[in-house]
C-alpha positions in Angstrom: 94.6 128.6 112.4 94.3 126.1 109.9 96.3 127.7 107.2 99.2 127.4 110.4 99.0 124.2 111.5 100.8 122.8 109.0 104.3 124.8 109.8 103.3 124.6 113.2 103.8 121.0 113.6 107.6 122.1 112.7 107.6 124.4 115.2 106.3 123.7 118.7 105.2 120.4 120.3 102.7 118.3 118.9 100.6 118.0 122.1 100.3 121.3 121.8 99.1 121.9 118.6 96.7 118.6 119.2 95.2 120.5 122.1 95.3 124.0 120.5 92.9 122.3 117.9 90.8 120.2 120.3 90.1 123.5 121.9 88.9 124.9 118.7 87.0 121.9 117.9 85.3 122.1 121.4 84.5 125.6 121.0 83.0 125.2 117.4 82.8 121.9 115.5 82.6 123.5 112.1 85.6 125.4 112.6 87.5 122.6 114.0 86.8 120.6 111.0 88.2 123.1 108.5 91.4 123.2 110.7 92.0 119.5 109.3 91.0 119.8 106.2 92.9 123.1 105.6 95.9 120.9 106.9 95.3 118.4 103.8 94.6 121.0 101.5 98.0 122.6 102.2 100.0 119.3 102.0 98.7 119.5 98.2 100.3 122.4 97.4 97.3 124.5 96.5 97.2 127.8 98.1 93.5 127.5 99.2 91.6 128.5 101.8 89.0 126.2 103.2 85.3 128.0 103.9 82.4 126.7 105.7 80.6 126.4 102.5 83.1 123.9 102.0 82.1 121.5 104.5 78.5 121.4 102.7 80.4 121.3 99.2 82.2 117.9 100.7 79.3 116.0 101.1 77.0 116.9 98.7 79.4 118.0 95.0 83.3 117.1 96.4 84.4 117.3 92.6 83.1 121.2 92.5 85.2 121.4 95.6 88.5 120.4 93.7 87.7 121.4 90.2 86.1 124.8 90.6 87.9 125.9 93.9 91.0 124.0 94.9 92.7 123.3 91.2 91.8 126.9 90.6 94.3 128.3 93.2 97.9 129.4 92.9 100.0 126.2 93.0 103.6 125.2 94.6 104.9 121.9 95.2 104.7 121.0 98.8 107.2 118.8 100.4 105.1 116.2 102.6 108.0 114.0 103.2 109.7 115.6 105.7 110.6 113.6 108.4 110.0 115.9 110.8 106.6 116.7 109.3 105.6 112.6 108.6 106.6 111.7 112.6 104.1 114.5 114.0 101.6 113.9 111.3 101.7 110.6 112.6 101.9 111.3 116.4 98.9 113.3 115.7 96.5 110.8 114.4 98.1 108.7 117.4 96.8 111.6 119.2 93.5 112.1 118.0 92.3 108.6 117.2 94.3 106.1 119.8 94.4 108.0 123.2 91.1 109.4 122.5 89.4 106.8 121.0 86.5 106.8 123.1 85.7 110.5 122.4 86.1 109.6 118.7 83.5 106.6 119.0 81.1 109.1 120.4 81.8 112.5 118.6 82.9 112.0 115.3 81.5 114.4 112.7 84.7 116.0 112.0 86.6 112.6 111.6 83.9 111.6 108.9 84.5 114.6 107.2 88.4 114.2 107.1 88.1 110.4 106.1 85.4 111.7 103.3 87.9 114.5 102.2 91.2 112.4 101.9 88.9 109.5 99.8 88.1 112.3 97.8 91.9 113.4 97.0 92.8 110.1 96.9 90.3 109.2 94.1 91.1 112.4 91.9 92.9 112.7 89.0 95.5 115.1 90.2 98.7 113.6 90.9 99.3 115.7 94.0 95.9 115.1 95.4 96.0 111.4 94.7 99.4 111.1 96.9 98.1 113.2 99.5 95.0 111.3 99.7 96.7 108.0 100.2 99.6 109.1 102.5 96.5 110.2 104.6 95.0 107.0 104.3 98.0 104.9 105.3 98.5 106.9 108.7 94.9 106.4 109.4 94.3 103.0 109.0 97.2 101.5 111.7 95.8 103.9 114.1 92.2 103.1 113.5 93.3 99.3 114.0 94.7 100.4 117.4 91.3 101.8 118.5 89.6 98.9 117.3 91.8 96.8 119.3 91.2 99.0 122.6 87.2 98.6 122.0 87.4 94.7 122.2 90.0 94.6 125.0 87.5 97.2 127.0 85.1 94.5 125.6 86.8 91.3 127.1 87.8 93.3 129.9 84.1 93.9 130.9 85.0 97.6 131.9 82.9 100.7 133.6 82.7 102.0 129.9 81.7 98.4 128.8 78.8 98.0 131.2 77.3 101.9 130.5 77.1 100.5 126.7 74.3 98.5 124.8 75.7 95.5 123.0 74.4 97.0 119.8 76.0 100.0 120.6 79.3 99.1 120.8 79.0 96.4 117.9 78.0 99.8 115.6 80.9 101.3 117.1 83.1 98.1 115.8 81.2 98.2 112.6 81.9 101.8 112.1 85.9 101.6 112.4 85.7 98.0 110.2 83.9 100.2 107.5 86.2 103.1 107.4 89.5 101.0 107.2 87.7 98.9 104.5 87.0 102.4 103.0 90.5 103.6 102.7 92.4 100.4 101.9 92.0 100.6 98.3 92.5 104.2 98.2 95.8 103.7 99.9 96.8 101.9 97.2 96.7 104.5 94.7 99.6 106.3 96.1 102.0 103.2 95.5 102.5 104.3 91.8 104.7 107.1 93.1 108.1 106.7 93.8 108.1 109.9 96.0 105.4 108.5 98.7 105.5 104.9 97.8 108.1 104.0 100.3 106.4 105.5 103.2 103.0 104.1 102.1 104.7 100.6 101.8 106.1 101.3 105.3 102.8 101.7 106.6 100.9 99.2 105.1 104.1 96.7 106.3 103.5 97.9 109.9 99.9 97.7 109.5 99.9 94.2 108.4 102.6 92.9 110.9 100.4 94.8 113.8 97.3 93.3 112.8 97.6 90.2 110.6 94.5 88.6 111.8 92.5 91.8 110.9 94.0 92.8 107.6 94.9 89.3 106.1 91.9 87.3 108.0 88.5 89.3 108.8 89.2 92.0 106.1 90.6 89.9 103.6 93.3 92.6 102.3 96.5 90.6 102.1 96.6 91.8 98.5 97.1 95.4 100.1 100.6 94.4 100.5 100.9 92.7 97.1 100.1 96.0 95.6 104.0 97.0 96.3 104.8 94.5 93.6 102.9 96.0 90.5 105.1 98.7 90.3 109.1 98.8 89.5 110.1 100.4 92.7 112.8 98.0 93.9 112.7 99.2 97.5 108.6 98.5 97.6 109.4 95.3 96.4 111.8 94.3 99.3 109.4 95.5 101.6 106.8 93.2 100.2 109.2 90.2 100.3 110.3 90.9 104.0 106.8 91.3 105.3 105.6 88.4 103.6 108.4 86.1 104.9 107.8 87.5 108.5 104.0 86.6 108.1 105.3 83.2 107.3 107.2 82.2 110.8 105.4 80.6 113.4 104.7 83.4 115.5 101.6 84.7 113.7 98.1 83.3 113.7 98.2 79.8 111.8 95.1 81.0 109.9 96.9 84.0 108.4 99.8 81.6 107.7 98.2 79.6 105.7 96.4 82.6 103.7 99.8 84.2 103.0 101.3 80.4 102.0 98.3 80.5 99.2 98.6 83.8 98.8 102.7 83.5 97.6 101.4 80.0 95.7 99.1 82.1 93.8 101.6 84.7 92.7 104.3 82.3 91.7 104.6 83.4 88.4 104.7 87.5 89.2 107.6 86.3 92.1 109.5 84.0 89.7 109.4 87.2 87.0 110.7 89.6 89.8 113.3 87.0 90.8 114.7 87.3 87.1 114.6 90.6 87.4 116.0 91.7 90.6 118.6 89.0 91.2 119.1 90.1 94.8 115.7 88.8 95.4 116.6 85.1 94.4 117.3 83.8 97.6 114.2 85.6 99.4 111.7 84.5 97.0 113.0 80.8 96.5 112.9 80.5 100.5 109.4 82.1 100.1 108.2 79.2 98.2 110.0 76.6 100.6 108.0 78.2 103.4 104.7 77.8 101.5 105.0 74.7 100.1 105.8 73.4 104.0 102.4 75.0 104.8 100.2 73.9 101.9 101.8 70.8 100.3 99.1 70.1 98.1 99.5 72.8 95.8 102.0 72.4 92.7 104.5 75.1 91.5 103.6 75.2 87.7 105.9 73.6 84.9 107.4 77.0 83.7 108.1 78.1 87.4 109.9 74.6 88.3 112.1 74.8 85.2 113.3 78.5 86.1 114.0 77.2 89.4 116.2 74.7 88.0 118.2 77.1 86.4 118.9 78.5 89.6 121.2 75.9 90.3 124.0 76.6 87.9 124.3 79.9 89.7 127.1 80.6 92.4 125.3 81.8 95.5 125.4 78.7 97.3 121.7 79.7 99.1 119.9 79.7 95.9 121.5 76.5 94.9 120.6 74.7 97.7 116.7 76.4 97.8 116.6 75.3 94.1 117.8 72.2 94.6 115.1 71.6 97.6 112.2 72.9 95.5 113.5 71.1 92.6 113.0 67.6 94.8 109.5 69.2 96.3 108.4 69.3 92.3 109.6 65.9 91.0 108.3 64.0 94.5 104.5 65.5 93.7 104.3 64.6 89.9 106.5 60.9 89.8 106.1 57.6 91.9 108.7 57.7 94.5 110.9 54.8 92.8 111.1 57.1 89.9 111.7 60.9 91.2 115.6 60.4 91.8 116.0 59.6 88.0 113.4 61.8 86.8 114.9 65.0 88.9 118.5 64.5 87.8 116.8 64.4 84.2 115.2 67.3 84.6 118.6 68.8 85.7 120.4 67.5 82.9 118.1 68.8 80.1 118.2 72.5 81.8 121.8 71.9 81.5 122.2 71.1 77.8 119.5 73.8 76.7 120.8 76.7 78.5 123.6 76.7 80.9 126.0 74.4 78.4 125.5 76.5 75.4 126.0 79.9 77.5 129.4 78.4 78.3 130.3 77.4 74.8 129.5 81.0 73.6 131.5 82.6 76.3 
């Protein structure tokens, strides 16, 4: 059954797959767990069949499971990015984690082993395994956050389920979800170095942070999760990061999260400025991020180097970029000069930049 669950995703209804697996799990927990682990192995492209003894090996010596068993099996590249599979994979975990969240919090040995194996894969020295482990983690995270939200809603409502649970028991359940989420987050980042899975992982990160900004940004302190998309030369990932930061800066989100995002943007000013120079289409987005951030935390100054690069943007042809650069230059000058001297110094800085960069370039042309 475990070997078949991957191709079955393409053939029959997802719910049929889930409930077939659920019946196996209820009949024999070990066999049900092995089905999930087998799915993960199949996704890596290794033709290895999970054995009962591997459940123990996973806990005691996971490295041996990889090196002595899985890596030695025949290998063939597996396309886990097939759209149908990606959609169904996410739906499966939504069913298992979100819709069955109460059961998951009561009986979770199979899930613990699934998470453990995903973490082992994401931290392995095999590229295919790292990609799969990160891919799995990126799909587990938003569903776990949703389950946590359901748990907190039940706590607030004082439901029947709530009244039959002790406070300490409920706190343990919340802590359990928090622990798994914070275990998965560092490993999700590993997959961003691979172009083949970076886009879908960034999409999952993007959706998770926007759906749960207070949890991810404030409680977990993991805004860096999205910033990882800036580390690699992937234009799409960079674009998604900028879009996510822009959305997080709007008024609709938690004020504390907004301030955290603003400080994050300003701390990353050097990196963002380099990206702006490398990808011309990002100029307007990044300059407006600086404007938004300074509007929230106006006591933070841009560096002199960044301020000079912003002045240069005034000599372009994109009016939105020019206007943003003018506004930022005015804010910078107002922060370092007395009010009576702002205009003079602002104009002097523009003239100096023109003489040093724009005029020589025009003469050369």
